[in-house]
The first five atom37 places (N, CA, C, CB, O) and aatype in JSON, in Angstrom:
{
  "aatype": [20, 20, 20, 20, 20, 20, 20, 20, 20, 20, 20, 20, 20, 20, 20, 20, 20, 20, 20, 20, 20, 20, 20, 20, 20, 20, 20, 20, 20, 20, 20, 20, 20, 20, 20, 20, 20, 20, 20, 20, 20, 20, 20, 20, 20, 20, 20, 20, 20, 20, 20, 20, 20, 20, 20, 20, 20, 20, 20, 20, 20, 20, 20, 20, 20, 20, 20, 20, 20, 20, 20, 20, 20, 20, 20, 20, 20, 20, 20, 20, 20, 20, 20, 20, 20, 20, 20, 20, 20, 20, 20, 20, 20, 20, 20, 20, 20, 20, 20, 20, 20, 20, 20, 20, 20, 20, 20, 20, 20, 20, 20, 20, 20, 20, 20, 20, 20, 20, 20, 20, 20, 20, 20, 20],
  "atom_mask": [
    [1, 1, 1, 1, 1],
    [1, 1, 1, 1, 1],
    [1, 1, 1, 1, 1],
    [1, 1, 1, 1, 1],
    [1, 1, 1, 1, 1],
    [1, 1, 1, 1, 1],
    [1, 1, 1, 1, 1],
    [1, 1, 1, 1, 1],
    [1, 1, 1, 1, 1],
    [1, 1, 1, 1, 1],
    [1, 1, 1, 1, 1],
    [1, 1, 1, 1, 1],
    [1, 1, 1, 1, 1],
    [1, 1, 1, 1, 1],
    [1, 1, 1, 1, 1],
    [1, 1, 1, 1, 1],
    [1, 1, 1, 1, 1],
    [1, 1, 1, 1, 1],
    [1, 1, 1, 1, 1],
    [1, 1, 1, 1, 1],
    [1, 1, 1, 1, 1],
    [1, 1, 1, 1, 1],
    [1, 1, 1, 1, 1],
    [1, 1, 1, 1, 1],
    [1, 1, 1, 1, 1],
    [1, 1, 1, 1, 1],
    [1, 1, 1, 1, 1],
    [1, 1, 1, 1, 1],
    [1, 1, 1, 1, 1],
    [1, 1, 1, 1, 1],
    [1, 1, 1, 1, 1],
    [1, 1, 1, 1, 1],
    [1, 1, 1, 1, 1],
    [1, 1, 1, 1, 1],
    [1, 1, 1, 1, 1],
    [1, 1, 1, 1, 1],
    [1, 1, 1, 1, 1],
    [1, 1, 1, 1, 1],
    [1, 1, 1, 1, 1],
    [1, 1, 1, 1, 1],
    [1, 1, 1, 1, 1],
    [1, 1, 1, 1, 1],
    [1, 1, 1, 1, 1],
    [1, 1, 1, 1, 1],
    [1, 1, 1, 1, 1],
    [1, 1, 1, 1, 1],
    [1, 1, 1, 1, 1],
    [1, 1, 1, 1, 1],
    [1, 1, 1, 1, 1],
    [1, 1, 1, 1, 1],
    [1, 1, 1, 1, 1],
    [1, 1, 1, 1, 1],
    [1, 1, 1, 1, 1],
    [1, 1, 1, 1, 1],
    [1, 1, 1, 1, 1],
    [1, 1, 1, 1, 1],
    [1, 1, 1, 1, 1],
    [1, 1, 1, 1, 1],
    [1, 1, 1, 1, 1],
    [1, 1, 1, 1, 1],
    [1, 1, 1, 1, 1],
    [1, 1, 1, 1, 1],
    [1, 1, 1, 1, 1],
    [1, 1, 1, 1, 1],
    [1, 1, 1, 1, 1],
    [1, 1, 1, 1, 1],
    [1, 1, 1, 1, 1],
    [1, 1, 1, 1, 1],
    [1, 1, 1, 1, 1],
    [1, 1, 1, 1, 1],
    [1, 1, 1, 1, 1],
    [1, 1, 1, 1, 1],
    [1, 1, 1, 1, 1],
    [1, 1, 1, 1, 1],
    [1, 1, 1, 1, 1],
    [1, 1, 1, 1, 1],
    [1, 1, 1, 1, 1],
    [1, 1, 1, 1, 1],
    [1, 1, 1, 1, 1],
    [1, 1, 1, 1, 1],
    [1, 1, 1, 1, 1],
    [1, 1, 1, 1, 1],
    [1, 1, 1, 1, 1],
    [1, 1, 1, 1, 1],
    [1, 1, 1, 1, 1],
    [1, 1, 1, 1, 1],
    [1, 1, 1, 1, 1],
    [1, 1, 1, 1, 1],
    [1, 1, 1, 1, 1],
    [1, 1, 1, 1, 1],
    [1, 1, 1, 1, 1],
    [1, 1, 1, 1, 1],
    [1, 1, 1, 1, 1],
    [1, 1, 1, 1, 1],
    [1, 1, 1, 1, 1],
    [1, 1, 1, 1, 1],
    [1, 1, 1, 1, 1],
    [1, 1, 1, 1, 1],
    [1, 1, 1, 1, 1],
    [1, 1, 1, 1, 1],
    [1, 1, 1, 1, 1],
    [1, 1, 1, 1, 1],
    [1, 1, 1, 1, 1],
    [1, 1, 1, 1, 1],
    [1, 1, 1, 1, 1],
    [1, 1, 1, 1, 1],
    [1, 1, 1, 1, 1],
    [1, 1, 1, 1, 1],
    [1, 1, 1, 1, 1],
    [1, 1, 1, 1, 1],
    [1, 1, 1, 1, 1],
    [1, 1, 1, 1, 1],
    [1, 1, 1, 1, 1],
    [1, 1, 1, 1, 1],
    [1, 1, 1, 1, 1],
    [1, 1, 1, 1, 1],
    [1, 1, 1, 1, 1],
    [1, 1, 1, 1, 1],
    [1, 1, 1, 1, 1],
    [1, 1, 1, 1, 1],
    [1, 1, 1, 1, 1],
    [1, 1, 1, 1, 1],
    [1, 1, 1, 1, 1],
    [1, 1, 1, 1, 1]
  ],
  "atom_positions": [
    [[93.12, 32.94, 119.62], [92.86, 33.1, 118.2], [91.44, 33.27, 117.4], [93.39, 32.04, 117.73], [91.32, 33.88, 116.33]],
    [[90.61, 32.75, 117.99], [89.19, 32.57, 117.75], [88.35, 33.07, 118.88], [88.89, 31.14, 117.51], [88.7, 32.71, 120.01]],
    [[87.15, 33.95, 118.76], [86.52, 34.15, 119.76], [85.15, 33.99, 119.32], [86.87, 35.32, 120.34], [84.82, 34.46, 118.23]],
    [[84.24, 33.32, 120.11], [82.74, 32.88, 119.62], [81.8, 33.27, 120.72], [82.58, 31.19, 119.34], [82.01, 33.11, 121.92]],
    [[80.64, 33.86, 120.12], [79.92, 34.58, 121.08], [78.32, 33.94, 120.48], [80.27, 36.48, 121.01], [77.97, 34.08, 119.31]],
    [[77.55, 33.3, 121.42], [76.3, 32.71, 121.17], [75.35, 33.67, 121.48], [76.08, 31.48, 121.89], [75.58, 34.57, 122.29]],
    [[74.03, 33.52, 120.75], [73.09, 34.4, 121.09], [71.66, 33.66, 120.41], [73.54, 35.95, 120.5], [71.7, 32.74, 119.6]],
    [[70.53, 34.22, 120.91], [69.23, 33.82, 120.32], [68.53, 32.78, 121.19], [69.42, 33.25, 118.9], [67.55, 32.17, 120.76]],
    [[69.15, 32.52, 122.75], [68.59, 31.53, 123.21], [67.19, 32.26, 124.1], [69.75, 30.67, 124.04], [66.97, 33.47, 124.05]],
    [[66.49, 31.5, 124.73], [65.37, 31.99, 125.42], [64.53, 30.97, 125.8], [64.67, 32.9, 124.69], [64.92, 29.81, 125.8]],
    [[63.26, 31.32, 126.19], [62.13, 30.51, 126.82], [60.88, 30.5, 125.99], [61.78, 31.06, 128.19], [60.13, 31.46, 125.85]],
    [[60.7, 29.09, 125.36], [59.91, 28.91, 124.44], [58.83, 27.67, 124.8], [60.76, 28.74, 123.27], [59.05, 26.88, 125.73]],
    [[57.85, 27.61, 124.09], [56.93, 26.37, 124.31], [56.99, 25.16, 123.44], [55.59, 26.79, 124.2], [57.29, 25.32, 122.25]],
    [[56.77, 24.07, 123.85], [56.92, 23.15, 123.05], [56.23, 22.96, 121.6], [56.68, 22.27, 123.78], [55.0, 22.87, 121.57]],
    [[56.9, 22.9, 120.48], [56.52, 23.3, 119.37], [56.94, 24.34, 118.59], [55.59, 23.41, 119.5], [56.7, 24.42, 117.39]],
    [[57.53, 25.11, 119.21], [58.15, 26.48, 118.82], [59.33, 26.45, 118.13], [58.41, 27.29, 119.91], [59.76, 25.31, 117.97]],
    [[60.17, 27.55, 117.56], [61.15, 27.54, 116.97], [62.22, 28.48, 117.45], [60.81, 27.67, 115.82], [61.86, 29.44, 118.14]],
    [[63.22, 28.34, 117.23], [64.3, 29.34, 117.88], [65.34, 29.37, 116.74], [65.03, 28.78, 119.47], [65.47, 28.33, 116.09]],
    [[66.1, 30.46, 116.41], [67.36, 30.42, 115.99], [68.59, 31.06, 116.55], [67.26, 30.76, 114.96], [68.7, 32.26, 116.81]],
    [[69.55, 30.13, 116.71], [70.49, 30.61, 117.48], [71.87, 31.01, 116.52], [70.72, 29.51, 118.6], [72.13, 30.35, 115.52]],
    [[72.57, 31.97, 116.87], [73.6, 32.58, 116.27], [74.78, 32.52, 116.79], [73.39, 33.69, 116.11], [74.8, 32.8, 117.99]],
    [[75.95, 32.22, 116.23], [77.43, 32.03, 116.49], [78.22, 33.0, 115.77], [77.9, 30.67, 116.1], [78.42, 32.86, 114.56]],
    [[78.71, 34.02, 116.45], [79.52, 35.18, 115.8], [80.91, 34.99, 116.26], [78.99, 36.69, 116.2], [81.22, 34.89, 117.45]],
    [[81.77, 34.95, 115.18], [83.14, 34.55, 115.25], [84.0, 35.76, 114.85], [83.41, 33.32, 114.33], [83.59, 36.45, 113.93]],
    [[85.11, 36.06, 115.45], [85.9, 36.89, 115.28], [87.5, 36.46, 115.7], [85.33, 37.96, 115.93], [87.75, 35.49, 116.42]],
    [[88.38, 37.23, 115.2], [89.84, 36.81, 115.22], [90.4, 36.03, 114.11], [90.08, 36.04, 116.37], [89.96, 36.13, 112.96]],
    [[91.49, 35.16, 114.46], [92.09, 34.7, 113.24], [91.58, 33.38, 113.25], [93.65, 34.8, 113.13], [91.51, 32.61, 114.21]],
    [[91.16, 33.17, 111.84], [90.87, 31.5, 111.64], [91.27, 31.16, 110.37], [89.3, 31.01, 111.75], [91.44, 32.11, 109.61]],
    [[91.48, 30.03, 109.93], [91.75, 29.41, 108.76], [90.75, 29.33, 107.62], [92.09, 28.24, 109.09], [89.53, 29.21, 107.79]],
    [[91.28, 29.41, 106.59], [90.45, 29.31, 105.35], [89.69, 28.28, 105.32], [91.12, 29.29, 104.21], [88.65, 28.44, 104.69]],
    [[89.96, 26.86, 105.98], [89.35, 25.64, 106.11], [89.01, 25.19, 107.57], [90.19, 24.7, 105.48], [89.94, 25.06, 108.37]],
    [[87.86, 24.98, 107.92], [87.53, 24.77, 109.4], [86.27, 24.21, 109.35], [87.54, 26.04, 110.32], [85.54, 24.16, 108.36]],
    [[85.98, 23.68, 110.77], [84.53, 23.19, 110.97], [83.87, 23.92, 112.21], [84.5, 21.54, 111.22], [84.69, 24.4, 112.99]],
    [[82.61, 24.08, 112.49], [82.1, 24.47, 113.51], [80.98, 23.49, 114.05], [81.71, 25.71, 113.24], [80.24, 22.95, 113.23]],
    [[80.85, 23.28, 115.23], [80.15, 22.43, 115.96], [79.09, 22.95, 117.16], [81.14, 21.63, 116.47], [79.43, 23.76, 118.03]],
    [[78.1, 22.51, 117.09], [76.99, 22.83, 118.3], [77.06, 21.78, 119.35], [75.37, 22.85, 117.75], [76.93, 20.63, 118.94]],
    [[77.21, 21.91, 120.34], [76.8, 21.02, 121.4], [75.85, 21.53, 122.52], [77.98, 20.55, 122.01], [75.61, 22.73, 122.49]],
    [[75.35, 20.88, 123.39], [74.52, 21.27, 124.17], [74.62, 20.42, 125.55], [73.29, 21.24, 123.48], [75.0, 19.25, 125.49]],
    [[74.28, 21.04, 126.81], [74.43, 20.43, 128.12], [73.36, 20.61, 128.82], [75.48, 20.87, 128.86], [73.04, 21.8, 128.76]],
    [[72.41, 19.77, 129.67], [71.54, 19.91, 130.42], [72.09, 20.0, 131.73], [70.67, 19.04, 130.21], [73.31, 19.83, 131.8]],
    [[71.39, 20.25, 132.93], [71.82, 20.02, 134.12], [71.91, 18.48, 134.44], [70.99, 20.73, 135.01], [71.0, 17.68, 134.23]],
    [[73.22, 18.14, 135.01], [73.17, 16.76, 135.44], [73.58, 15.79, 134.38], [71.81, 16.42, 135.9], [73.84, 14.6, 134.57]],
    [[73.62, 16.41, 133.28], [74.23, 15.46, 132.12], [75.39, 15.82, 131.4], [73.32, 15.25, 131.07], [75.98, 16.88, 131.58]],
    [[75.68, 15.08, 130.71], [77.06, 15.11, 129.87], [76.67, 16.18, 128.63], [77.55, 13.36, 129.2], [75.52, 16.38, 128.22]],
    [[77.89, 16.8, 128.13], [77.72, 17.53, 127.06], [77.46, 16.52, 125.76], [78.94, 18.46, 126.95], [78.07, 15.48, 125.51]],
    [[76.52, 17.06, 125.09], [76.07, 16.23, 123.84], [76.12, 16.92, 122.58], [74.68, 15.76, 123.97], [75.8, 18.08, 122.36]],
    [[76.6, 16.01, 121.72], [76.78, 16.63, 120.41], [75.26, 16.92, 119.52], [77.81, 15.59, 119.57], [74.27, 16.2, 119.52]],
    [[75.43, 17.89, 118.98], [74.2, 18.35, 118.33], [74.16, 18.27, 116.67], [73.99, 19.84, 118.79], [73.26, 17.75, 116.02]],
    [[75.34, 18.89, 116.14], [75.55, 19.06, 114.66], [76.95, 19.66, 114.7], [74.39, 20.04, 113.86], [77.57, 20.18, 115.63]],
    [[77.33, 19.41, 113.17], [78.63, 20.16, 112.86], [78.54, 20.6, 111.46], [79.94, 19.27, 113.06], [77.71, 20.01, 110.77]],
    [[79.15, 21.44, 110.95], [79.42, 21.86, 109.47], [80.81, 22.19, 109.06], [78.63, 23.07, 109.13], [81.61, 22.54, 109.93]],
    [[81.08, 22.13, 108.07], [82.24, 22.43, 107.58], [82.45, 23.48, 106.48], [82.68, 21.34, 107.22], [81.65, 23.69, 105.57]],
    [[83.58, 24.11, 106.69], [83.8, 25.14, 105.34], [85.21, 25.04, 104.84], [83.54, 26.83, 105.71], [86.14, 25.0, 105.64]],
    [[85.37, 25.01, 103.66], [84.3, 24.98, 102.32], [83.48, 23.77, 102.23], [85.07, 25.04, 100.88], [83.74, 22.66, 102.68]],
    [[82.46, 24.16, 101.59], [81.63, 22.94, 101.21], [80.33, 23.08, 101.95], [82.35, 21.53, 101.59], [79.34, 22.97, 101.23]],
    [[80.1, 23.3, 103.28], [79.08, 23.2, 103.79], [78.56, 21.72, 104.14], [78.36, 23.89, 103.05], [77.35, 21.59, 104.34]],
    [[79.3, 20.73, 104.21], [78.58, 19.48, 104.55], [78.4, 19.39, 105.99], [79.3, 18.26, 104.07], [79.04, 20.12, 106.75]],
    [[77.49, 18.5, 106.42], [76.86, 18.59, 107.89], [76.95, 17.25, 108.41], [75.28, 19.09, 107.95], [77.19, 16.36, 107.59]],
    [[76.81, 16.95, 109.61], [76.35, 15.72, 110.45], [75.45, 16.33, 111.71], [77.77, 14.8, 111.04], [75.67, 17.41, 112.25]],
    [[74.44, 15.44, 112.04], [73.47, 15.78, 113.06], [73.46, 14.49, 113.9], [71.99, 16.2, 112.45], [73.61, 13.35, 113.44]],
    [[73.28, 14.79, 115.14], [72.71, 13.95, 116.0], [71.48, 13.28, 115.82], [72.64, 14.52, 116.97], [70.53, 13.95, 115.41]],
    [[71.28, 11.95, 116.07], [69.68, 11.49, 115.73], [68.58, 12.09, 116.54], [69.46, 9.92, 115.94], [67.41, 12.11, 116.14]],
    [[68.96, 12.6, 117.73], [67.76, 13.45, 118.45], [67.46, 14.72, 117.87], [68.07, 13.79, 119.92], [66.66, 15.41, 118.51]],
    [[67.96, 15.26, 116.67], [67.88, 16.43, 116.4], [67.7, 16.35, 114.77], [69.06, 17.19, 117.0], [67.33, 17.35, 114.16]],
    [[67.96, 15.17, 114.14], [67.9, 14.99, 112.95], [66.41, 15.14, 112.27], [68.51, 13.79, 112.8], [65.46, 14.54, 112.78]],
    [[66.25, 15.85, 111.24], [65.1, 16.45, 110.77], [64.38, 17.59, 111.4], [64.31, 15.55, 110.68], [63.33, 18.04, 110.93]],
    [[64.9, 18.01, 112.38], [64.07, 19.22, 113.33], [65.08, 20.36, 113.4], [63.63, 18.71, 115.1], [64.65, 21.51, 113.4]],
    [[66.52, 20.12, 113.47], [67.52, 21.13, 113.41], [68.28, 21.29, 112.08], [68.45, 20.87, 114.44], [68.48, 20.28, 111.4]],
    [[68.69, 22.44, 111.68], [69.55, 22.71, 110.66], [70.52, 23.68, 110.92], [68.89, 23.04, 109.6], [70.24, 24.77, 111.41]],
    [[71.69, 23.33, 110.59], [72.82, 24.27, 110.85], [73.37, 24.92, 109.57], [73.98, 23.53, 111.56], [73.24, 24.22, 108.56]],
    [[73.92, 26.08, 109.43], [74.33, 26.66, 108.11], [75.4, 27.71, 108.63], [72.99, 27.36, 107.2], [75.55, 28.08, 109.8]],
    [[76.09, 28.11, 107.57], [77.21, 29.2, 107.73], [76.96, 30.27, 106.75], [78.7, 28.61, 107.49], [76.67, 30.05, 105.57]],
    [[77.11, 31.73, 107.4], [77.35, 32.79, 106.46], [78.72, 33.18, 106.42], [76.56, 33.93, 106.73], [79.14, 34.04, 107.2]],
    [[79.49, 32.6, 105.53], [80.89, 33.01, 106.02], [81.25, 34.62, 105.72], [82.01, 32.01, 105.25], [82.2, 35.14, 106.31]],
    [[80.44, 35.36, 104.77], [80.69, 36.86, 104.74], [80.25, 37.44, 106.03], [79.92, 37.59, 103.56], [80.67, 38.58, 106.24]],
    [[79.49, 36.91, 106.96], [79.24, 37.58, 108.25], [79.85, 36.99, 109.52], [77.84, 37.63, 108.45], [79.62, 37.39, 110.66]],
    [[80.72, 35.94, 109.15], [81.41, 35.29, 110.12], [80.4, 34.37, 111.31], [82.28, 36.49, 110.79], [80.76, 34.18, 112.46]],
    [[79.55, 34.06, 110.93], [78.44, 33.81, 111.45], [77.95, 32.19, 111.33], [77.58, 34.76, 110.84], [78.0, 31.78, 110.18]],
    [[77.53, 31.3, 112.25], [77.1, 29.88, 112.09], [75.49, 30.06, 112.92], [78.39, 28.63, 112.91], [75.32, 30.62, 114.01]],
    [[74.69, 29.56, 112.27], [73.39, 29.39, 112.84], [73.11, 28.06, 112.97], [72.37, 30.01, 112.1], [73.59, 27.15, 112.29]],
    [[72.16, 27.94, 114.05], [71.48, 26.93, 114.25], [69.86, 26.92, 114.35], [72.03, 26.5, 115.26], [69.39, 27.21, 115.45]],
    [[69.03, 26.64, 113.35], [67.52, 26.61, 113.23], [67.13, 25.47, 113.92], [66.96, 26.58, 111.8], [67.37, 24.32, 113.56]],
    [[66.4, 25.89, 115.1], [65.73, 24.77, 115.86], [64.19, 24.76, 115.45], [65.91, 24.98, 117.52], [63.64, 25.86, 115.42]],
    [[63.52, 23.77, 115.18], [62.18, 23.66, 115.06], [61.49, 22.59, 115.83], [61.91, 23.52, 113.78], [62.24, 21.76, 116.36]],
    [[60.19, 22.44, 115.99], [59.51, 21.7, 116.7], [60.23, 21.11, 118.01], [59.06, 20.78, 115.85], [60.5, 19.95, 118.33]],
    [[60.44, 22.29, 118.62], [61.33, 21.97, 119.92], [60.5, 21.36, 120.94], [62.01, 23.28, 120.57], [59.31, 21.66, 121.02]],
    [[61.06, 20.52, 121.74], [60.6, 19.54, 122.68], [61.36, 19.91, 124.16], [60.97, 17.95, 122.08], [62.47, 20.41, 124.32]],
    [[60.54, 19.56, 125.01], [60.98, 19.86, 126.42], [62.48, 19.39, 126.97], [59.93, 19.18, 127.29], [63.13, 19.86, 127.92]],
    [[62.86, 18.16, 125.92], [63.98, 17.41, 126.17], [65.2, 18.35, 125.46], [63.78, 15.83, 125.54], [66.38, 18.07, 125.62]],
    [[64.83, 19.32, 124.78], [65.85, 20.22, 124.22], [66.48, 21.33, 125.27], [65.19, 20.96, 123.0], [67.53, 21.95, 125.1]],
    [[65.83, 21.4, 126.08], [66.26, 22.37, 127.14], [67.74, 21.84, 127.54], [65.14, 22.38, 128.5], [68.09, 20.72, 127.91]],
    [[68.45, 22.93, 127.38], [70.03, 22.81, 127.59], [70.75, 24.29, 127.56], [70.71, 21.82, 126.33], [70.03, 25.18, 127.11]],
    [[72.0, 24.64, 127.94], [72.62, 25.54, 127.5], [73.42, 24.87, 125.91], [73.55, 26.04, 128.77], [73.94, 23.77, 125.78]],
    [[73.31, 25.73, 125.09], [73.72, 25.49, 123.57], [75.22, 26.22, 123.65], [72.51, 26.31, 122.26], [75.42, 27.3, 124.21]],
    [[76.34, 25.32, 122.92], [77.4, 25.99, 122.83], [77.91, 25.87, 121.46], [78.26, 25.61, 123.79], [77.8, 24.74, 120.98]],
    [[78.46, 26.82, 120.66], [79.18, 26.76, 119.57], [80.57, 26.44, 119.67], [79.05, 27.83, 118.99], [81.09, 26.86, 120.71]],
    [[81.45, 25.71, 118.76], [82.7, 25.48, 118.88], [83.46, 25.41, 117.5], [82.81, 24.33, 119.63], [82.94, 24.96, 116.48]],
    [[84.48, 25.81, 117.56], [85.61, 26.14, 116.25], [86.36, 24.97, 116.43], [86.7, 27.66, 116.31], [86.63, 24.58, 117.57]],
    [[86.85, 24.18, 115.09], [87.47, 23.44, 115.16], [88.55, 23.8, 113.9], [86.72, 22.33, 115.29], [88.11, 24.01, 112.77]],
    [[90.0, 23.84, 114.2], [90.81, 24.2, 113.22], [90.95, 23.46, 111.79], [91.91, 24.21, 113.83], [91.33, 23.95, 110.73]],
    [[90.53, 22.17, 112.05], [90.46, 21.2, 111.21], [89.16, 21.24, 110.46], [90.69, 20.0, 111.87], [88.17, 21.52, 111.14]],
    [[88.96, 20.99, 109.01], [87.59, 20.99, 108.36], [87.06, 19.51, 108.55], [87.67, 21.43, 106.7], [85.96, 19.26, 108.07]],
    [[87.62, 18.7, 109.09], [86.98, 17.39, 109.16], [86.11, 17.36, 110.34], [88.01, 16.25, 109.22], [86.46, 17.67, 111.48]],
    [[84.79, 16.92, 109.94], [83.51, 16.96, 110.83], [83.84, 15.99, 111.96], [82.09, 16.5, 110.0], [84.41, 14.92, 111.71]],
    [[83.5, 16.32, 113.15], [83.66, 15.66, 114.17], [82.47, 15.68, 115.09], [84.77, 16.06, 114.71], [81.93, 16.77, 115.31]],
    [[81.98, 14.51, 115.68], [81.15, 14.85, 116.99], [81.63, 14.78, 118.41], [80.08, 14.02, 117.02], [80.86, 14.82, 119.37]],
    [[82.9, 14.68, 118.52], [83.59, 14.62, 119.97], [84.21, 15.95, 120.24], [84.79, 13.45, 120.09], [85.07, 16.45, 119.52]],
    [[83.68, 16.56, 121.45], [83.8, 17.69, 121.82], [85.39, 17.98, 121.99], [82.96, 17.85, 122.96], [85.8, 19.08, 121.62]],
    [[86.24, 17.11, 122.51], [87.72, 17.14, 122.71], [88.22, 17.61, 121.46], [88.38, 15.78, 123.1], [89.21, 18.34, 121.58]],
    [[87.82, 17.39, 120.29], [88.48, 17.82, 119.02], [88.37, 19.3, 118.69], [87.91, 17.06, 117.88], [89.17, 19.79, 117.9]],
    [[87.62, 19.9, 119.15], [87.41, 21.24, 119.06], [88.26, 22.29, 119.74], [86.25, 21.39, 119.44], [88.53, 22.15, 120.93]],
    [[88.71, 23.31, 119.06], [89.62, 24.1, 119.68], [89.23, 25.42, 120.58], [90.42, 24.45, 118.66], [89.9, 25.85, 121.52]],
    [[88.15, 25.91, 120.15], [87.74, 26.99, 120.68], [86.26, 26.99, 121.18], [87.99, 27.93, 119.79], [85.54, 26.19, 120.59]],
    [[85.66, 27.76, 122.18], [84.29, 27.3, 122.48], [83.68, 28.85, 122.92], [84.23, 25.97, 123.82], [84.34, 29.8, 123.32]],
    [[82.32, 28.78, 122.73], [81.72, 30.2, 123.12], [81.18, 29.97, 124.57], [80.42, 30.76, 122.02], [81.34, 28.88, 125.12]],
    [[80.56, 30.96, 125.15], [79.98, 31.01, 126.32], [78.77, 30.3, 126.83], [79.8, 32.09, 126.42], [78.44, 30.08, 128.0]],
    [[78.09, 29.94, 125.58], [76.76, 29.26, 125.63], [75.5, 30.31, 125.83], [76.79, 28.2, 126.85], [75.51, 31.44, 126.31]],
    [[74.52, 29.63, 125.34], [73.06, 30.52, 125.51], [72.04, 29.37, 126.01], [72.42, 31.32, 123.83], [72.02, 28.22, 125.57]],
    [[71.31, 29.83, 126.86], [70.11, 28.93, 127.51], [69.23, 28.94, 126.58], [69.41, 29.39, 128.83], [68.97, 30.0, 126.01]],
    [[68.56, 27.66, 126.22], [67.49, 27.2, 125.8], [66.38, 26.7, 126.54], [67.8, 26.48, 125.15], [66.67, 25.61, 127.01]],
    [[65.23, 27.06, 126.83], [64.29, 26.44, 127.87], [63.01, 26.11, 127.06], [63.97, 27.49, 129.19], [62.43, 26.93, 126.34]],
    [[62.63, 24.84, 127.26], [61.5, 24.57, 126.18], [60.45, 24.17, 127.27], [61.85, 23.24, 124.88], [60.66, 23.19, 127.98]],
    [[59.38, 24.87, 127.41], [58.33, 24.42, 128.31], [57.32, 23.59, 127.84], [57.71, 25.44, 128.83], [57.09, 23.85, 126.66]],
    [[56.55, 22.61, 128.3], [55.49, 21.51, 127.85], [54.2, 22.43, 127.82], [55.33, 20.08, 128.99], [53.11, 21.94, 127.5]]
  ]
}
């Protein structure tokens, strides 16, 4: 029903910034939420942030609060993740996910559709 494609990952140095994009297509409801998750090698998938539509309310993991910002451009069917002051511990594959419900959630099993992920590598 919904297809998601992440882009914008790459190799950067600590302190740099990156902007990830998640382009959505297909059929989706007028009310929904989008989440960002990340997974580093040998670690569990970790919640990063989520945003709901309509309204744009957000939640953030403590590890990224104050450094990362998520936003939605509904006209472009795109969700963004602005990452500032990147640290080596931010290195991971970043995934966007779509939830049919507009209720914000930090739990990956609550999301219905997932993108393929984009690699972010931060060197010291």
